[in-house]
N, CA, C and O atoms as CSV, one atom per row, in Angstrom:
chain,resi,resn,atom,element,x,y,z
A,1,MET,N,N,3.821,-37.674,-74.873
A,1,MET,CA,C,2.748,-38.442,-75.047
A,1,MET,C,C,1.990,-37.667,-73.546
A,1,MET,O,O,2.426,-37.355,-72.438
A,2,ILE,N,N,0.423,-37.563,-74.351
A,2,ILE,CA,C,-0.623,-36.789,-73.162
A,2,ILE,C,C,-1.121,-37.733,-73.012
A,2,ILE,O,O,-1.534,-38.587,-73.797
A,3,SER,N,N,-1.115,-37.601,-71.437
A,3,SER,CA,C,-1.834,-38.382,-70.317
A,3,SER,C,C,-3.345,-38.190,-70.743
A,3,SER,O,O,-3.595,-37.280,-71.534
A,4,ARG,N,N,-4.270,-38.912,-70.316
A,4,ARG,CA,C,-5.908,-38.525,-70.140
A,4,ARG,C,C,-6.126,-37.152,-69.332
A,4,ARG,O,O,-6.734,-36.142,-69.687
A,5,GLU,N,N,-5.429,-37.430,-68.113
A,5,GLU,CA,C,-5.442,-36.184,-66.835
A,5,GLU,C,C,-4.812,-35.087,-67.475
A,5,GLU,O,O,-5.267,-33.972,-67.224
A,6,GLN,N,N,-3.695,-35.204,-68.381
A,6,GLN,CA,C,-3.124,-33.774,-68.975
A,6,GLN,C,C,-4.672,-33.606,-69.821
A,6,GLN,O,O,-5.516,-32.753,-69.545
A,7,ALA,N,N,-4.752,-34.336,-70.580
A,7,ALA,CA,C,-5.921,-33.737,-71.519
A,7,ALA,C,C,-6.945,-33.030,-70.931
A,7,ALA,O,O,-7.344,-31.933,-71.323
A,8,LEU,N,N,-7.534,-33.888,-69.634
A,8,LEU,CA,C,-8.550,-33.041,-69.233
A,8,LEU,C,C,-8.264,-31.608,-68.196
A,8,LEU,O,O,-9.154,-30.862,-67.788
A,9,HIS,N,N,-7.383,-31.528,-68.027
A,9,HIS,CA,C,-6.587,-30.317,-67.224
A,9,HIS,C,C,-6.601,-29.271,-68.478
A,9,HIS,O,O,-7.538,-28.474,-68.534
A,10,PHE,N,N,-5.573,-29.249,-69.505
A,10,PHE,CA,C,-5.320,-28.714,-70.980
A,10,PHE,C,C,-7.143,-28.169,-70.236
A,10,PHE,O,O,-7.558,-27.398,-69.371
A,11,ALA,N,N,-7.661,-29.045,-71.132
A,11,ALA,CA,C,-9.397,-29.004,-71.755
A,11,ALA,C,C,-9.841,-27.962,-70.681
A,11,ALA,O,O,-10.305,-26.962,-71.228
A,12,ASP,N,N,-9.840,-27.894,-69.363
A,12,ASP,CA,C,-10.803,-27.694,-68.195
A,12,ASP,C,C,-10.091,-25.885,-68.279
A,12,ASP,O,O,-10.759,-24.864,-68.110
A,13,GLU,N,N,-8.666,-25.950,-68.570
A,13,GLU,CA,C,-7.790,-24.350,-68.630
A,13,GLU,C,C,-8.236,-23.799,-69.741
A,13,GLU,O,O,-8.985,-22.825,-69.660
A,14,TRP,N,N,-8.045,-24.063,-70.368
A,14,TRP,CA,C,-8.427,-23.402,-71.764
A,14,TRP,C,C,-10.035,-22.773,-71.856
A,14,TRP,O,O,-10.303,-21.593,-72.081
A,15,VAL,N,N,-11.110,-23.973,-71.603
A,15,VAL,CA,C,-12.369,-23.226,-71.289
A,15,VAL,C,C,-12.672,-21.990,-70.524
A,15,VAL,O,O,-13.388,-21.016,-70.758
A,16,ALA,N,N,-11.682,-22.432,-69.251
A,16,ALA,CA,C,-11.981,-21.168,-67.956
A,16,ALA,C,C,-11.756,-20.046,-68.806
A,16,ALA,O,O,-12.577,-19.213,-69.190
A,17,ALA,N,N,-10.154,-20.160,-69.128
A,17,ALA,CA,C,-9.339,-19.076,-69.698
A,17,ALA,C,C,-10.366,-18.350,-70.575
A,17,ALA,O,O,-10.909,-17.319,-70.179
A,18,TRP,N,N,-10.594,-18.829,-71.621
A,18,TRP,CA,C,-11.806,-18.041,-72.655
A,18,TRP,C,C,-12.848,-17.541,-72.124
A,18,TRP,O,O,-13.315,-16.473,-72.520
A,19,ASN,N,N,-13.403,-18.287,-71.077
A,19,ASN,CA,C,-14.480,-17.497,-70.194
A,19,ASN,C,C,-14.396,-16.603,-69.492
A,19,ASN,O,O,-15.332,-15.886,-69.141
A,20,ALA,N,N,-13.170,-16.494,-69.152
A,20,ALA,CA,C,-12.780,-15.329,-67.980
A,20,ALA,C,C,-12.407,-14.231,-69.258
A,20,ALA,O,O,-12.632,-13.050,-68.994
A,21,HIS,N,N,-11.926,-14.500,-70.442
A,21,HIS,CA,C,-11.726,-13.193,-71.745
A,21,HIS,C,C,-10.625,-13.409,-70.964
A,21,HIS,O,O,-10.797,-12.748,-69.939
A,22,ASP,N,N,-9.612,-13.974,-70.918
A,22,ASP,CA,C,-8.008,-13.842,-70.439
A,22,ASP,C,C,-7.269,-14.687,-71.504
A,22,ASP,O,O,-6.950,-15.876,-71.507
A,23,LEU,N,N,-7.079,-13.577,-72.516
A,23,LEU,CA,C,-6.126,-13.958,-73.758
A,23,LEU,C,C,-4.919,-14.202,-73.474
A,23,LEU,O,O,-4.494,-15.140,-74.149
A,24,ASP,N,N,-3.724,-13.511,-72.345
A,24,ASP,CA,C,-2.723,-14.148,-71.708
A,24,ASP,C,C,-2.992,-15.660,-71.357
A,24,ASP,O,O,-2.169,-16.420,-71.867
A,25,ALA,N,N,-4.042,-16.301,-70.538
A,25,ALA,CA,C,-3.929,-17.642,-69.880
A,25,ALA,C,C,-3.937,-18.336,-71.063
A,25,ALA,O,O,-3.116,-19.228,-71.276
A,26,VAL,N,N,-5.221,-17.854,-72.265
A,26,VAL,CA,C,-5.467,-18.820,-73.183
A,26,VAL,C,C,-3.906,-19.046,-74.036
A,26,VAL,O,O,-3.353,-20.146,-74.004
A,27,LEU,N,N,-3.325,-17.911,-74.753
A,27,LEU,CA,C,-2.027,-18.057,-75.265
A,27,LEU,C,C,-0.827,-18.817,-74.644
A,27,LEU,O,O,0.108,-19.302,-75.283
A,28,ALA,N,N,-1.015,-18.850,-73.146
A,28,ALA,CA,C,-0.150,-19.727,-72.306
A,28,ALA,C,C,0.224,-20.891,-72.311
A,28,ALA,O,O,1.060,-21.420,-71.579
A,29,HIS,N,N,-0.563,-21.462,-73.381
A,29,HIS,CA,C,-0.583,-22.858,-73.730
A,29,HIS,C,C,-0.247,-23.249,-74.822
A,29,HIS,O,O,-0.340,-24.458,-75.034
A,30,TYR,N,N,0.335,-22.225,-76.045
A,30,TYR,CA,C,0.700,-22.325,-77.368
A,30,TYR,C,C,2.382,-22.031,-77.142
A,30,TYR,O,O,2.994,-21.490,-76.222
A,31,THR,N,N,2.773,-22.586,-78.290
A,31,THR,CA,C,4.358,-22.002,-78.684
A,31,THR,C,C,4.343,-20.794,-79.353
A,31,THR,O,O,3.268,-20.256,-79.616
A,32,GLU,N,N,5.246,-20.373,-79.617
A,32,GLU,CA,C,5.634,-18.908,-80.195
A,32,GLU,C,C,4.879,-18.534,-81.416
A,32,GLU,O,O,4.140,-17.614,-81.766
A,33,ASP,N,N,5.665,-20.288,-82.227
A,33,ASP,CA,C,5.391,-20.171,-83.768
A,33,ASP,C,C,4.066,-21.021,-83.729
A,33,ASP,O,O,3.873,-21.693,-84.742
A,34,PHE,N,N,3.228,-21.095,-82.845
A,34,PHE,CA,C,2.178,-22.008,-83.509
A,34,PHE,C,C,1.380,-21.605,-84.695
A,34,PHE,O,O,1.573,-20.470,-85.132
A,35,GLU,N,N,0.425,-22.447,-85.337
A,35,GLU,CA,C,-0.148,-21.944,-86.478
A,35,GLU,C,C,-1.694,-22.858,-85.944
A,35,GLU,O,O,-1.882,-23.962,-85.432
A,36,MET,N,N,-2.625,-21.685,-86.399
A,36,MET,CA,C,-4.244,-21.703,-85.966
A,36,MET,C,C,-4.781,-21.596,-87.400
A,36,MET,O,O,-4.417,-20.821,-88.284
A,37,SER,N,N,-5.737,-22.554,-87.434
A,37,SER,CA,C,-6.681,-22.557,-88.345
A,37,SER,C,C,-7.988,-22.921,-88.135
A,37,SER,O,O,-8.343,-24.014,-87.694
A,38,SER,N,N,-9.080,-21.538,-88.608
A,38,SER,CA,C,-10.459,-21.702,-88.410
A,38,SER,C,C,-11.142,-21.073,-89.273
A,38,SER,O,O,-10.770,-19.951,-89.619
A,39,PRO,N,N,-12.245,-21.629,-89.793
A,39,PRO,CA,C,-13.011,-20.526,-90.943
A,39,PRO,C,C,-13.535,-19.177,-90.606
A,39,PRO,O,O,-13.986,-18.260,-91.293
A,40,PHE,N,N,-13.282,-19.385,-88.995
A,40,PHE,CA,C,-13.873,-17.631,-88.932
A,40,PHE,C,C,-12.573,-16.567,-88.779
A,40,PHE,O,O,-12.583,-15.422,-88.327
A,41,ILE,N,N,-11.540,-17.295,-89.275
A,41,ILE,CA,C,-10.561,-16.373,-89.450
A,41,ILE,C,C,-10.290,-16.170,-90.841
A,41,ILE,O,O,-9.419,-15.390,-91.225
A,42,GLN,N,N,-11.011,-16.846,-91.607
A,42,GLN,CA,C,-11.178,-16.272,-92.943
A,42,GLN,C,C,-12.562,-15.382,-92.980
A,42,GLN,O,O,-12.485,-14.265,-93.491
A,43,GLN,N,N,-13.722,-15.795,-92.502
A,43,GLN,CA,C,-14.804,-15.012,-92.486
A,43,GLN,C,C,-14.675,-13.392,-92.011
A,43,GLN,O,O,-15.206,-12.403,-92.516
A,44,MET,N,N,-13.743,-13.500,-90.815
A,44,MET,CA,C,-13.422,-12.203,-90.317
A,44,MET,C,C,-12.707,-11.321,-91.117
A,44,MET,O,O,-12.558,-10.138,-90.811
A,45,GLY,N,N,-12.103,-11.999,-92.463
A,45,GLY,CA,C,-11.207,-11.551,-93.522
A,45,GLY,C,C,-10.010,-10.989,-93.005
A,45,GLY,O,O,-9.402,-9.979,-93.358
A,46,ILE,N,N,-9.729,-11.974,-91.934
A,46,ILE,CA,C,-7.954,-11.874,-91.420
A,46,ILE,C,C,-6.983,-12.289,-92.263
A,46,ILE,O,O,-5.882,-11.740,-92.295
A,47,SER,N,N,-7.377,-13.501,-93.170
A,47,SER,CA,C,-6.447,-14.392,-93.953
A,47,SER,C,C,-7.356,-14.898,-94.844
A,47,SER,O,O,-8.414,-15.383,-94.445
A,48,PRO,N,N,-7.008,-14.832,-96.240
A,48,PRO,CA,C,-7.836,-15.279,-97.162
A,48,PRO,C,C,-8.010,-17.011,-96.897
A,48,PRO,O,O,-9.060,-17.645,-97.003
A,49,ASP,N,N,-6.689,-17.534,-96.535
A,49,ASP,CA,C,-6.723,-19.212,-96.353
A,49,ASP,C,C,-7.499,-19.283,-94.953
A,49,ASP,O,O,-7.436,-20.440,-94.538
A,50,GLY,N,N,-8.087,-18.591,-94.233
A,50,GLY,CA,C,-7.921,-19.288,-92.818
A,50,GLY,C,C,-6.836,-19.825,-91.995
A,50,GLY,O,O,-6.954,-20.536,-90.997
A,51,ARG,N,N,-5.983,-19.480,-92.432
A,51,ARG,CA,C,-4.556,-19.689,-91.270
A,51,ARG,C,C,-3.946,-18.337,-90.757
A,51,ARG,O,O,-3.868,-17.264,-91.356
A,52,LEU,N,N,-3.530,-18.671,-89.484
A,52,LEU,CA,C,-2.136,-17.653,-88.747
A,52,LEU,C,C,-1.222,-18.623,-88.755
A,52,LEU,O,O,-1.347,-19.823,-89.002
A,53,LYS,N,N,0.030,-17.767,-88.359
A,53,LYS,CA,C,1.023,-18.116,-87.628
A,53,LYS,C,C,1.607,-17.574,-86.693
A,53,LYS,O,O,2.003,-16.431,-86.918
A,54,GLY,N,N,1.826,-18.049,-85.592
A,54,GLY,CA,C,2.910,-17.165,-84.569
A,54,GLY,C,C,1.978,-16.267,-83.475
A,54,GLY,O,O,0.960,-15.702,-83.876
A,55,LYS,N,N,2.334,-16.195,-82.307
A,55,LYS,CA,C,1.356,-15.758,-81.187
A,55,LYS,C,C,0.515,-14.080,-81.086
A,55,LYS,O,O,-0.505,-13.649,-80.547
A,56,ALA,N,N,1.555,-13.545,-81.889
A,56,ALA,CA,C,1.143,-12.140,-82.022
A,56,ALA,C,C,-0.047,-12.058,-83.285
A,56,ALA,O,O,-0.922,-11.194,-83.229
A,57,ASN,N,N,0.008,-12.930,-84.290
A,57,ASN,CA,C,-1.109,-12.710,-85.527
A,57,ASN,C,C,-2.283,-13.347,-84.745
A,57,ASN,O,O,-3.380,-12.792,-84.795
A,58,VAL,N,N,-2.112,-14.504,-84.011
A,58,VAL,CA,C,-3.394,-15.094,-83.509
A,58,VAL,C,C,-4.014,-14.219,-82.332
A,58,VAL,O,O,-5.243,-14.203,-82.277
A,59,ARG,N,N,-3.168,-13.353,-81.209
A,59,ARG,CA,C,-3.420,-12.649,-80.289
A,59,ARG,C,C,-4.370,-11.542,-80.868
A,59,ARG,O,O,-5.284,-10.989,-80.256
A,60,ASN,N,N,-3.983,-11.328,-82.151
A,60,ASN,CA,C,-4.998,-9.706,-82.678
A,60,ASN,C,C,-6.173,-10.583,-83.365
A,60,ASN,O,O,-7.344,-10.204,-83.331
A,61,TYR,N,N,-5.814,-11.650,-83.921
A,61,TYR,CA,C,-7.400,-12.212,-84.189
A,61,TYR,C,C,-8.360,-12.517,-83.283
A,61,TYR,O,O,-9.532,-12.175,-83.441
A,62,TRP,N,N,-7.852,-13.318,-82.063
A,62,TRP,CA,C,-8.399,-13.570,-80.912
A,62,TRP,C,C,-9.204,-12.301,-80.164
A,62,TRP,O,O,-10.375,-12.245,-79.790
A,63,GLU,N,N,-7.953,-11.140,-80.075
A,63,GLU,CA,C,-8.806,-9.830,-79.623
A,63,GLU,C,C,-10.297,-9.483,-80.056
A,63,GLU,O,O,-11.374,-9.403,-79.466
A,64,LYS,N,N,-9.759,-9.275,-81.652
A,64,LYS,CA,C,-11.155,-8.936,-82.692
A,64,LYS,C,C,-12.289,-9.862,-82.390
A,64,LYS,O,O,-13.486,-9.578,-82.358
A,65,ALA,N,N,-11.806,-10.837,-82.208
A,65,ALA,CA,C,-12.962,-12.002,-82.126
A,65,ALA,C,C,-13.648,-11.524,-80.608
A,65,ALA,O,O,-14.867,-11.355,-80.650
A,66,MET,N,N,-13.116,-11.339,-79.549
A,66,MET,CA,C,-13.533,-10.708,-78.137
A,66,MET,C,C,-14.552,-9.777,-78.402
A,66,MET,O,O,-15.656,-9.904,-77.873
A,67,VAL,N,N,-14.238,-8.667,-79.324
A,67,VAL,CA,C,-14.713,-7.615,-79.409
A,67,VAL,C,C,-16.109,-7.733,-80.139
A,67,VAL,O,O,-17.144,-7.112,-79.898
A,68,ASN,N,N,-15.833,-8.797,-81.193
A,68,ASN,CA,C,-17.286,-9.280,-82.196
A,68,ASN,C,C,-18.393,-10.144,-80.808
A,68,ASN,O,O,-19.622,-10.138,-80.886
A,69,TYR,N,N,-17.783,-10.671,-79.891
A,69,TYR,CA,C,-18.425,-11.636,-79.262
A,69,TYR,C,C,-17.939,-11.262,-77.989
A,69,TYR,O,O,-17.060,-11.866,-77.376
A,70,PRO,N,N,-18.709,-9.952,-77.495
A,70,PRO,CA,C,-18.193,-9.943,-76.006
A,70,PRO,C,C,-19.121,-11.139,-74.973
A,70,PRO,O,O,-18.565,-11.640,-73.996
A,71,ASP,N,N,-20.227,-11.410,-75.255
A,71,ASP,CA,C,-20.834,-12.511,-74.666
A,71,ASP,C,C,-20.072,-13.706,-74.621
A,71,ASP,O,O,-20.318,-14.490,-73.704
A,72,LEU,N,N,-18.996,-14.045,-75.628
A,72,LEU,CA,C,-18.407,-15.135,-75.770
A,72,LEU,C,C,-18.208,-16.122,-74.445
A,72,LEU,O,O,-17.518,-15.831,-73.468
A,73,HIS,N,N,-18.990,-17.401,-74.630
A,73,HIS,CA,C,-18.743,-18.279,-73.512
A,73,HIS,C,C,-18.868,-19.842,-73.788
A,73,HIS,O,O,-19.909,-20.228,-74.319
A,74,PHE,N,N,-18.052,-20.610,-73.521
A,74,PHE,CA,C,-17.669,-21.792,-73.869
A,74,PHE,C,C,-18.587,-22.836,-72.837
A,74,PHE,O,O,-18.810,-22.671,-71.637
A,75,ASP,N,N,-18.961,-23.775,-73.579
A,75,ASP,CA,C,-19.808,-25.134,-72.288
A,75,ASP,C,C,-18.773,-26.238,-73.053
A,75,ASP,O,O,-18.540,-26.326,-74.258
A,76,LEU,N,N,-18.184,-27.124,-71.834
A,76,LEU,CA,C,-17.209,-28.096,-72.533
A,76,LEU,C,C,-18.138,-29.000,-72.623
A,76,LEU,O,O,-19.031,-28.866,-71.786
A,77,HIS,N,N,-18.258,-29.974,-73.426
A,77,HIS,CA,C,-18.875,-31.293,-73.807
A,77,HIS,C,C,-17.903,-32.442,-73.466
A,77,HIS,O,O,-18.130,-33.263,-72.578
A,78,GLU,N,N,-16.816,-32.434,-74.232
A,78,GLU,CA,C,-16.006,-33.770,-74.259
A,78,GLU,C,C,-14.976,-33.595,-74.635
A,78,GLU,O,O,-14.732,-32.742,-75.488
A,79,VAL,N,N,-13.955,-34.470,-74.021
A,79,VAL,CA,C,-12.247,-34.323,-74.736
A,79,VAL,C,C,-11.693,-35.552,-74.679
A,79,VAL,O,O,-11.612,-36.263,-73.678
A,80,LEU,N,N,-11.227,-35.846,-76.016
A,80,LEU,CA,C,-10.813,-36.688,-76.643
A,80,LEU,C,C,-9.044,-36.782,-76.536
A,80,LEU,O,O,-8.393,-35.777,-76.250
A,81,SER,N,N,-8.498,-37.899,-76.760
A,81,SER,CA,C,-6.788,-37.527,-76.631
A,81,SER,C,C,-6.148,-38.913,-77.167
A,81,SER,O,O,-6.530,-40.007,-76.752
A,82,CYS,N,N,-4.999,-38.725,-78.259
A,82,CYS,CA,C,-4.411,-39.808,-78.494
A,82,CYS,C,C,-3.147,-38.887,-78.538
A,82,CYS,O,O,-3.091,-37.744,-78.993
A,83,MET,N,N,-2.108,-39.651,-77.951
A,83,MET,CA,C,-0.672,-39.982,-78.331
A,83,MET,C,C,-0.617,-38.108,-77.878
A,83,MET,O,O,-0.826,-37.647,-76.756
A,84,ASN,N,N,-0.262,-37.298,-79.184
A,84,ASN,CA,C,0.347,-35.942,-78.789
A,84,ASN,C,C,-0.958,-35.072,-79.484
A,84,ASN,O,O,-0.729,-34.138,-80.253
A,85,THR,N,N,-2.140,-35.423,-79.179
A,85,THR,CA,C,-3.028,-34.531,-79.806
A,85,THR,C,C,-4.273,-34.879,-78.493
A,85,THR,O,O,-4.372,-35.814,-77.700
A,86,VAL,N,N,-5.138,-33.600,-78.736
A,86,VAL,CA,C,-6.499,-33.557,-78.010
A,86,VAL,C,C,-7.492,-33.008,-78.745
A,86,VAL,O,O,-7.103,-32.322,-79.690
A,87,ILE,N,N,-8.740,-33.114,-78.579
A,87,ILE,CA,C,-9.869,-32.854,-79.373
A,87,ILE,C,C,-10.792,-32.536,-78.326
A,87,ILE,O,O,-11.259,-33.387,-77.569
A,88,ILE,N,N,-11.153,-30.873,-78.261
A,88,ILE,CA,C,-12.157,-30.384,-77.152
A,88,ILE,C,C,-13.143,-30.375,-78.100
A,88,ILE,O,O,-13.009,-29.909,-79.232
A,89,TYR,N,N,-14.090,-30.861,-77.674
A,89,TYR,CA,C,-15.586,-30.557,-77.783
A,89,TYR,C,C,-16.966,-29.654,-77.176
A,89,TYR,O,O,-17.641,-30.011,-76.210
A,90,TYR,N,N,-17.095,-28.949,-77.637
A,90,TYR,CA,C,-17.868,-27.564,-76.788
A,90,TYR,C,C,-18.527,-26.749,-77.397
A,90,TYR,O,O,-18.320,-26.488,-78.582
A,91,THR,N,N,-19.504,-26.169,-76.634
A,91,THR,CA,C,-20.553,-25.107,-77.488
A,91,THR,C,C,-19.737,-23.582,-77.266
A,91,THR,O,O,-19.291,-22.937,-76.317
A,92,SER,N,N,-19.849,-23.434,-78.872
A,92,SER,CA,C,-19.249,-21.907,-78.992
A,92,SER,C,C,-19.967,-20.859,-78.844
A,92,SER,O,O,-20.913,-20.812,-78.057
A,93,VAL,N,N,-19.520,-19.687,-79.749
A,93,VAL,CA,C,-20.368,-18.662,-79.814
A,93,VAL,C,C,-21.420,-18.850,-80.501
A,93,VAL,O,O,-21.487,-19.702,-81.387
A,94,LYS,N,N,-22.461,-17.997,-80.139
A,94,LYS,CA,C,-23.933,-18.065,-81.150
A,94,LYS,C,C,-24.327,-19.817,-80.721
A,94,LYS,O,O,-24.623,-20.310,-81.810
A,95,GLY,N,N,-24.416,-20.602,-79.950
A,95,GLY,CA,C,-24.778,-21.923,-79.763
A,95,GLY,C,C,-23.753,-22.891,-80.824
A,95,GLY,O,O,-23.871,-24.108,-80.687
A,96,LYS,N,N,-23.123,-22.570,-81.485
A,96,LYS,CA,C,-22.465,-23.502,-82.502
A,96,LYS,C,C,-21.632,-24.390,-81.580
A,96,LYS,O,O,-21.138,-24.199,-80.469
A,97,LYS,N,N,-21.646,-25.508,-82.490
A,97,LYS,CA,C,-20.645,-26.865,-81.921
A,97,LYS,C,C,-19.755,-26.387,-82.260
A,97,LYS,O,O,-19.813,-25.291,-82.817
A,98,ALA,N,N,-18.620,-27.018,-82.053
A,98,ALA,CA,C,-17.259,-26.396,-82.131
A,98,ALA,C,C,-16.613,-27.945,-81.525
A,98,ALA,O,O,-17.166,-28.575,-80.623
A,99,ALA,N,N,-15.360,-28.382,-82.213
A,99,ALA,CA,C,-14.527,-29.137,-82.261
A,99,ALA,C,C,-12.995,-28.910,-82.509
A,99,ALA,O,O,-12.426,-29.037,-83.593
A,100,GLU,N,N,-12.334,-28.492,-81.114
A,100,GLU,CA,C,-10.908,-27.674,-81.669
A,100,GLU,C,C,-9.888,-28.694,-81.622
A,100,GLU,O,O,-10.131,-29.510,-80.733
A,101,PHE,N,N,-8.788,-28.944,-82.292
A,101,PHE,CA,C,-7.943,-29.936,-82.567
A,101,PHE,C,C,-6.612,-29.466,-81.849
A,101,PHE,O,O,-6.514,-28.240,-81.904
A,102,PHE,N,N,-5.719,-29.984,-81.292
A,102,PHE,CA,C,-4.722,-29.339,-80.382
A,102,PHE,C,C,-3.481,-30.391,-80.622
A,102,PHE,O,O,-3.579,-31.482,-80.061
A,103,VAL,N,N,-2.253,-30.108,-81.471
A,103,VAL,CA,C,-1.321,-30.865,-81.582
A,103,VAL,C,C,0.105,-30.399,-80.766
A,103,VAL,O,O,0.671,-29.352,-81.080
A,104,PHE,N,N,0.537,-31.136,-79.867
A,104,PHE,CA,C,1.250,-30.667,-78.397
A,104,PHE,C,C,2.849,-31.118,-78.977
A,104,PHE,O,O,3.134,-32.012,-79.773
A,105,ASN,N,N,3.482,-30.440,-78.480
A,105,ASN,CA,C,5.204,-30.961,-78.581
A,105,ASN,C,C,5.537,-31.337,-77.361
A,105,ASN,O,O,4.742,-31.245,-76.426
A,106,GLU,N,N,6.929,-31.870,-77.215
A,106,GLU,CA,C,7.156,-32.879,-76.153
A,106,GLU,C,C,7.166,-32.149,-74.744
A,106,GLU,O,O,6.939,-32.729,-73.683
A,107,GLU,N,N,7.505,-30.591,-74.894
A,107,GLU,CA,C,6.992,-29.809,-73.597
A,107,GLU,C,C,5.600,-29.221,-73.377
A,107,GLU,O,O,5.295,-28.238,-72.702
A,108,GLY,N,N,4.966,-29.886,-73.960
A,108,GLY,CA,C,3.581,-29.736,-73.723
A,108,GLY,C,C,2.743,-28.555,-74.315
A,108,GLY,O,O,1.608,-28.241,-73.956
A,109,LYS,N,N,3.375,-28.051,-75.126
A,109,LYS,CA,C,2.638,-26.667,-75.608
A,109,LYS,C,C,2.210,-27.279,-77.074
A,109,LYS,O,O,2.688,-28.155,-77.795
A,110,VAL,N,N,0.986,-26.322,-77.175
A,110,VAL,CA,C,0.088,-26.658,-78.382
A,110,VAL,C,C,1.135,-25.830,-79.638
A,110,VAL,O,O,1.517,-24.690,-79.375
A,111,PHE,N,N,1.568,-26.506,-81.037
A,111,PHE,CA,C,2.361,-25.960,-82.139
A,111,PHE,C,C,1.351,-25.895,-83.293
A,111,PHE,O,O,1.514,-25.208,-84.301
A,112,GLN,N,N,0.432,-26.576,-83.076
A,112,GLN,CA,C,-0.979,-26.152,-84.509
A,112,GLN,C,C,-2.275,-26.559,-83.563
A,112,GLN,O,O,-2.267,-27.414,-82.678
A,113,ALA,N,N,-3.312,-25.790,-83.943
A,113,ALA,CA,C,-4.651,-26.060,-83.538
A,113,ALA,C,C,-5.691,-25.910,-84.410
A,113,ALA,O,O,-5.588,-24.736,-84.767
A,114,MET,N,N,-6.841,-26.497,-85.094
A,114,MET,CA,C,-7.631,-26.020,-85.800
A,114,MET,C,C,-8.899,-26.265,-85.267
A,114,MET,O,O,-9.252,-27.327,-84.753
A,115,GLY,N,N,-9.673,-25.106,-85.423
A,115,GLY,CA,C,-10.948,-25.023,-85.103
A,115,GLY,C,C,-12.162,-25.699,-86.505
A,115,GLY,O,O,-12.070,-25.487,-87.714
A,116,HIS,N,N,-13.215,-26.522,-85.768
A,116,HIS,CA,C,-14.270,-26.986,-86.597
A,116,HIS,C,C,-15.411,-26.544,-86.066
A,116,HIS,O,O,-15.663,-26.596,-84.862
A,117,TYR,N,N,-16.141,-26.095,-86.919
A,117,TYR,CA,C,-17.541,-26.011,-86.083
A,117,TYR,C,C,-18.669,-26.319,-87.276
A,117,TYR,O,O,-18.374,-26.508,-88.456
A,118,ASN,N,N,-20.178,-26.332,-86.660
A,118,ASN,CA,C,-21.224,-26.807,-87.453
A,118,ASN,C,C,-21.744,-25.588,-88.039
A,118,ASN,O,O,-22.700,-25.633,-88.814
């Protein structure tokens, strides 16, 4: 179970790691075989179904995203949590509003994440 304090701490670390463009720090929050879903994965032509599995594949995608968005900066707005999930609501690239949905395992690592954008 994720406590409110753990959810807030995760969100602060996650946003700070992205804003520092530190992929190792971002990826430290995930399991080796986690699955990521995002319309950006599909739009960038990386996977036709918008899904990737495994840190190596997601790292490759995120490295390309950072090249495409060198001024990437996230502004955190809200953190929602429930049992073993967290939703982070933030402003993403190009001013898009985003909600990232994370599912955590018993060790407190993310094994599934889904990005939602306006």
